[in-house]
VOBA-1610 file (N, C-alpha, C; in pm, whole numbers, padded with zeros to 5 digits, always signed):
BEGIN
Met+09756+11588+10325Met+09754+11729+10293Met+09894+11787+10319Thr+09942+11866+10226Thr+10074+11925+10237Thr+10073+12041+10336Gln+10177+12046+10418Gln+10190+12153+10516Gln+10217+12285+10444Lys+10143+12390+10476Lys+10160+12522+10416Lys+10285+12587+10474Lys+10359+12656+10387Lys+10486+12716+10426Lys+10471+12869+10433Ile+10512+12925+10547Ile+10503+13069+10571Ile+10645+13124+10584Leu+10674+13230+10509Leu+10803+13299+10519Leu+10783+13424+10604Ile+10860+13432+10713Ile+10856+13550+10801Ile+10982+13631+10771Cys+10964+13751+10719Cys+11077+13836+10686Cys+11068+13965+10769Asp+11150+13970+10874Asp+11150+14083+10966Asp+11286+14091+11032Asp+11336+14211+11053Asp+11469+14225+11114Asp+11466+14219+11267Glu+11348+14199+11326Glu+11337+14185+11471Glu+11333+14036+11507Pro+11445+13979+11557Pro+11449+13835+11583Pro+11344+13787+11684Gln+11317+13866+11787Gln+11218+13822+11886Gln+11079+13813+11826Leu+11044+13907+11739Leu+10914+13903+11674Leu+10905+13782+11580Arg+11012+13757+11503Arg+11014+13640+11414Arg+10994+13512+11494Glu+11066+13500+11607Glu+11056+13379+11690Glu+10916+13362+11748Leu+10855+13470+11792Leu+10720+13465+11848Leu+10620+13420+11743Ile+10625+13480+11625Ile+10534+13443+11517Ile+10560+13299+11474Ala+10688+13263+11459Ala+10723+13127+11414Ala+10670+13022+11511Ala+10687+13045+11640Ala+10639+12949+11740Ala+10489+12930+11730Arg+10416+13039+11716Arg+10269+13031+11707Arg+10226+12959+11579Leu+10291+12993+11466Leu+10254+12930+11339Leu+10288+12781+11338Cys+10401+12746+11395Cys+10438+12603+11405Cys+10336+12528+11489Ala+10291+12589+11600Ala+10191+12527+11686Ala+10058+12509+11613Cys+10034+12592+11511Cys+09911+12583+11431Cys+09928+12490+11311Gly+10045+12427+11298Gly+10065+12330+11191Gly+10130+12381+11064Tyr+10179+12504+11066Tyr+10246+12560+10949Tyr+10395+12532+10954Ala+10457+12519+10837Ala+10603+12515+10827Ala+10649+12660+10816Val+10760+12693+10878Val+10806+12832+10883Val+10949+12843+10832Val+10972+12947+10752Val+11105+12985+10706Val+11123+13129+10751Glu+11245+13164+10796Glu+11269+13299+10845Glu+11377+13369+10764Ala+11365+13502+10752Ala+11465+13586+10687Ala+11473+13717+10765Ser+11594+13772+10778Ser+11612+13892+10859Ser+11627+14021+10778Asp+11630+14011+10646Asp+11636+14131+10563Asp+11582+14097+10424Gly+11570+14199+10339Gly+11512+14179+10207Gly+11591+14088+10116Ile+11722+14089+10127Ile+11804+14002+10042Ile+11784+13856+10082Glu+11787+13828+10214Glu+11759+13692+10261Glu+11617+13651+10223Cys+11525+13744+10226Cys+11386+13716+10193Cys+11374+13670+10047Met+11437+13741+09954Met+11429+13701+09813Met+11494+13565+09792Arg+11603+13540+09860Arg+11669+13410+09851Arg+11576+13300+09904Ala+11511+13327+10016Ala+11419+13229+10075Ala+11298+13204+09985Ile+11250+13308+09918Ile+11137+13292+09826Ile+11177+13198+09713Glu+11293+13221+09656Glu+11340+13139+09544Glu+11366+12995+09587Asn+11422+12976+09706Asn+11458+12841+09752Asn+11344+12763+09815Asn+11244+12832+09868Asn+11140+12764+09945Asn+10999+12775+09891Arg+10974+12867+09800Arg+10840+12888+09743Arg+10731+12886+09850Pro+10731+12988+09937Pro+10631+12991+10045Pro+10489+13011+09992Asp+10392+12972+10073Asp+10251+12992+10040Asp+10205+13132+10079Val+10269+13189+10183Val+10239+13325+10230Val+10369+13387+10278Ile+10383+13518+10254Ile+10500+13593+10303Ile+10451+13697+10403Leu+10513+13699+10521Leu+10490+13805+10620Leu+10610+13897+10607Leu+10586+14024+10574Leu+10694+14111+10530Leu+10696+14244+10602Asp+10807+14271+10671Asp+10831+14403+10729Asp+10877+14494+10616Leu+10841+14622+10622Leu+10884+14713+10515Leu+11019+14777+10543Asn+11050+14803+10669Asn+11175+14871+10703Asn+11277+14771+10756Met+11369+14731+10665Met+11472+14633+10699Met+11605+14676+10639Pro+11715+14622+10692Pro+11847+14653+10636Pro+11869+14583+10501Arg+11966+14628+10428Arg+12013+14575+10299Arg+11913+14586+10186Ala+11791+14549+10204Ala+11685+14566+10105Ala+11553+14574+10181Ser+11472+14672+10149Ser+11347+14693+10222Ser+11237+14598+10176Gly+11130+14597+10251Gly+11013+14520+10210Gly+10954+14572+10080Ile+10962+14703+10059Ile+10915+14761+09933Ile+10998+14708+09817Asp+11130+14695+09838Asp+11216+14634+09734Asp+11170+14492+09703Val+11138+14417+09808Val+11091+14278+09789Val+10960+14277+09712Leu+10865+14363+09750Leu+10737+14369+09680Leu+10755+14403+09533Asn+10845+14497+09506Asn+10870+14535+09367Asn+10933+14420+09289Lys+11024+14345+09351Lys+11086+14228+09285Lys+10980+14122+09255Leu+10891+14099+09351Leu+10784+14002+09328Leu+10698+14044+09209Ala+10666+14173+09201Ala+10585+14223+09089Ala+10660+14210+08957Glu+10789+14246+08957Glu+10871+14235+08835Glu+10874+14093+08783Arg+10879+13998+08875Arg+10890+13856+08838Arg+10754+13789+08825Ser+10647+13866+08839Ser+10510+13815+08831Ser+10487+13697+08924Met+10543+13705+09043Met+10525+13600+09143Met+10397+13629+09220Gln+10303+13539+09215Gln+10172+13556+09277Gln+10167+13489+09414Ile+10247+13539+09507Ile+10250+13485+09643Ile+10180+13585+09733Pro+10080+13543+09811Pro+10014+13635+09902Pro+10114+13693+10003Val+10102+13824+10026Val+10191+13895+10119Val+10106+13968+10222Ile+10147+13956+10348Ile+10089+14038+10455Ile+10203+14127+10506Val+10187+14257+10489Val+10288+14352+10534Val+10268+14379+10683Leu+10377+14367+10759Leu+10378+14395+10902Leu+10472+14513+10925Ser+10418+14627+10966Ser+10506+14742+10981Ser+10456+14838+11087Gly+10548+14894+11161Gly+10513+14992+11262Gly+10557+15131+11225Ala+10640+15144+11122Ala+10700+15272+11089Ala+10637+15338+10968Ile+10527+15283+10920Ile+10465+15338+10800Ile+10315+15318+10811Asn+10239+15409+10756Asn+10093+15390+10758Asn+10048+15332+10626Phe+09924+15286+10619Phe+09879+15221+10497Phe+09878+15316+10379Gly+09853+15444+10402Gly+09854+15539+10291Gly+09985+15535+10217Glu+10096+15526+10291Glu+10228+15517+10228Glu+10249+15378+10168Ala+10211+15275+10241Ala+10229+15138+10192Ala+10141+15113+10071Gly+10026+15181+10066Gly+09932+15163+09955Gly+09988+15208+09822Ser+10095+15286+09825Ser+10156+15329+09699Ser+10232+15215+09632Val+10256+15108+09705Val+10322+14992+09647Val+10220+14920+09558Lys+10260+14888+09439Lys+10170+14827+09341Lys+10103+14700+09396Asn+09971+14694+09381Asn+09891+14577+09414Asn+09878+14547+09564Leu+09913+14638+09651Leu+09899+14614+09794Leu+09762+14664+09840Arg+09683+14575+09902Arg+09550+14610+09949Arg+09551+14631+10100Pro+09454+14707+10153Pro+09451+14730+10298Pro+09444+14602+10380Asp+09378+14496+10329Asp+09368+14374+10407Asp+09500+14299+10414Gln+09599+14346+10342Gln+09731+14284+10344Gln+09826+14361+10435Phe+09777+14456+10512Phe+09861+14539+10595Phe+09820+14526+10740Met+09919+14501+10829Met+09894+14499+10972Met+09995+14590+11040Ala+09945+14687+11113Ala+10032+14779+11184Ala+10084+14713+11311Lys+10214+14733+11338Lys+10274+14684+11463Lys+10242+14785+11571Pro+10214+14743+11691Pro+10198+14605+11736Pro+10062+14550+11690Phe+10054+14420+11674Phe+09931+14356+11631Phe+09910+14232+11717Ala+09788+14181+11714Ala+09755+14059+11788Ala+09794+13938+11704Ile+09872+13849+11761Ile+09916+13728+11689Ile+09793+13649+11641Arg+09690+13642+11722Arg+09569+13569+11685Arg+09510+13626+11555Glu+09508+13759+11542Glu+09456+13823+11422Glu+09542+13789+11299Leu+09672+13786+11318Leu+09763+13748+11210Leu+09739+13604+11166Val+09729+13514+11262Val+09704+13372+11231Val+09570+13357+11158Asn+09469+13433+11199Asn+09339+13427+11130Asn+09352+13469+10984Lys+09430+13575+10957Lys+09450+13619+10818Lys+09522+13510+10738Ile+09623+13449+10797Ile+09697+13344+10728Ile+09607+13224+10702Asp+09525+13187+10801Asp+09431+13075+10785Asp+09337+13101+10667Lys+09286+13223+10656Lys+09193+13258+10547Lys+09261+13248+10410Ile+09388+13283+10404Ile+09461+13274+10279Ile+09490+13128+10243Cys+09535+13053+10342Cys+09579+12914+10317Cys+09464+12814+10309His+09354+12846+10375His+09240+12753+10380His+09111+12830+10353Pro+09095+12879+10229Pro+08978+12964+10198Pro+08846+12889+10208
//
């Protein structure tokens, strides 16, 4: 069975490291990006199975990334992780559902459960 690849795109290095360590311990391969531009590059180079995406980042926001994914018709599951925006605002992004949004702070176990459901339905 091929190892599922998760892209963590967040400008908080400690949060990325914490999530990456937990996902690696659960058997996932992890790719990290610190802003929206790195995130788009990582998507093109790595074709992740799931993207964990912060909305408020430098250089290009998570909303910019979501819009690029929609423009390119890329069907990659995204879980938005954000503390600075509520779902009502995030819901204005095309095709974003409430189950794809987790407000910071969140329980890592809950995040891993969401990823497991996406990767192993």
